[in-house]
C-alpha positions in Angstrom: -27.9 20.5 10.8 -26.3 17.0 10.1 -24.2 15.1 12.7 -21.3 13.4 11.4 -20.8 9.9 13.0 -16.8 9.9 13.2 -15.2 12.1 15.5 -13.1 14.2 13.1 -10.3 16.7 14.4 -10.6 20.1 13.3 -8.4 21.8 10.8 -5.5 19.9 9.3 -4.7 17.9 12.5 -5.5 14.1 12.5 -4.0 13.2 16.0 -1.8 14.6 18.7 0.2 12.9 21.0 -0.3 14.8 24.3 1.2 12.3 26.6 4.7 12.8 24.8 4.6 16.6 25.8 4.0 15.4 29.4 6.6 12.6 29.4 9.4 14.0 27.5 11.0 17.4 27.0 10.8 17.9 23.2 13.7 19.5 21.3 14.2 19.0 17.6 11.1 18.6 15.6 11.1 17.2 12.2 8.3 16.5 9.7 8.3 13.2 7.8 6.0 11.5 5.4 4.2 8.3 6.2 4.1 5.2 4.0 0.5 4.1 4.3 -1.9 1.7 2.8 -5.4 2.6 1.3 -7.7 1.5 4.1 -5.2 3.4 6.5 -5.8 6.7 4.8 -9.6 6.2 4.7 -9.4 5.4 8.6 -7.2 8.7 9.1 -10.0 10.9 7.3 -12.4 9.5 9.9 -10.0 10.2 12.8 -9.5 6.5 13.9 -5.9 6.8 15.1 -4.0 6.9 18.5 -0.5 8.1 18.7 -0.1 7.3 22.6 3.2 5.4 23.2 4.4 5.9 19.6 8.0 6.0 18.9 10.5 5.9 16.2 13.0 2.9 15.5 16.0 3.1 13.4 16.9 0.0 11.4 19.1 -0.4 8.3 19.5 3.3 7.6 15.5 3.6 7.5 13.0 5.2 10.3 10.1 3.1 11.4 7.0 4.3 13.3 6.0 1.7 16.2 3.0 1.9 18.2 0.8 4.1 16.2 -2.7 2.4 16.2 -5.0 3.1 13.4 -8.4 1.3 13.6 -9.7 -0.1 10.4 -13.3 1.0 9.2 -16.1 -1.9 9.3 -16.3 -1.2 5.5 -12.6 -2.2 5.0 -12.2 -4.8 2.3 -12.2 -8.4 3.5 -9.8 -9.4 0.8 -6.7 -8.4 2.8 -5.6 -8.7 6.5 -5.7 -5.1 8.3 -3.1 -4.9 11.0 -3.9 -1.9 13.1 -0.3 -1.7 15.0 1.9 -2.7 12.0 5.1 -0.6 11.8 4.9 2.0 9.2 8.0 3.6 7.3 8.6 7.1 7.7 9.9 9.0 4.7 12.9 11.1 5.8 16.0 12.2 3.9 19.2 10.4 4.8 20.7 13.4 6.5 17.8 13.9 8.6 17.8 10.1 9.8 21.4 10.2 10.5 21.0 13.4 12.8 18.0 11.9 14.7 19.7 8.3 14.9 22.8 9.9 16.3 20.8 11.9 18.9 18.6 9.0 20.0 21.7 6.8 20.8 22.6 9.2 23.6 21.6 8.3 27.0 18.0 9.4 28.0 17.0 10.6 24.5 14.2 9.1 22.2 12.4 10.0 19.1 8.8 10.1 19.5 5.7 10.9 17.3 4.0 14.1 18.5 1.3 14.6 15.7 -0.2 13.5 12.5 -1.7 16.1 10.1 -2.7 16.8 6.5 -0.4 18.8 4.2 -2.4 19.2 1.1 -3.4 15.6 0.3 -0.5 13.9 2.0 -0.3 12.7 5.6 2.7 14.1 7.5 4.0 12.9 11.1 5.9 15.3 13.2 8.6 13.6 15.1 10.8 15.0 17.8 13.7 14.3 19.8 12.7 14.1 23.5 14.6 13.6 26.7 12.8 11.7 29.3 11.5 13.9 32.2 11.9 13.0 35.9 9.0 12.7 38.3 9.8 16.1 39.9 9.9 17.8 36.3 6.3 16.4 35.7 5.0 17.8 38.9 6.6 21.2 38.1 5.1 21.1 34.6 1.7 20.2 36.1 2.1 23.2 38.8 2.9 25.5 35.8 0.0 24.6 33.7 -2.4 25.0 36.8 -1.2 28.4 37.5 -1.5 29.4 33.8 -5.1 28.2 34.1 -5.7 30.2 37.2 -4.1 33.4 35.7 -6.4 33.2 32.7 -9.5 32.7 34.8 -8.5 35.8 37.0 -7.9 37.8 33.8 -11.1 36.8 32.3 -12.9 38.0 35.7 -11.0 41.3 35.5 -11.7 42.0 31.8 -15.6 41.6 32.5 
């Protein structure tokens, strides 16, 4: 058995933003393409990406992904500067951008990146419209998650 050095997620998923599901009540989800450089794609293949605190900014009729951290590999070329937190352009249709932008301008709403994944040979980013949760909503979600975990454990013991 050979061990791989890079921590690679299983299946087509590259990275998930679990914090977004905790901090926001997610509603509309949209699949967007991502404009990347060559070294970024190589890093994504190795799973060197972090989506925590990633959100979408709208400027001049375009959507931009802010806060995504793609770590460069040590074998990256020294001929160009690698900026791990640069803003990356999201590839969406004009109608989708207009819909998300109008929804994000309402009070309490924001557009966050929830996942990065492969679709054939292309990198796709799932963005979702999220409404910020209050502290009591977060506690309620956590209680529900704990109860579901306990139910699964009980059912597992019963089925033995």
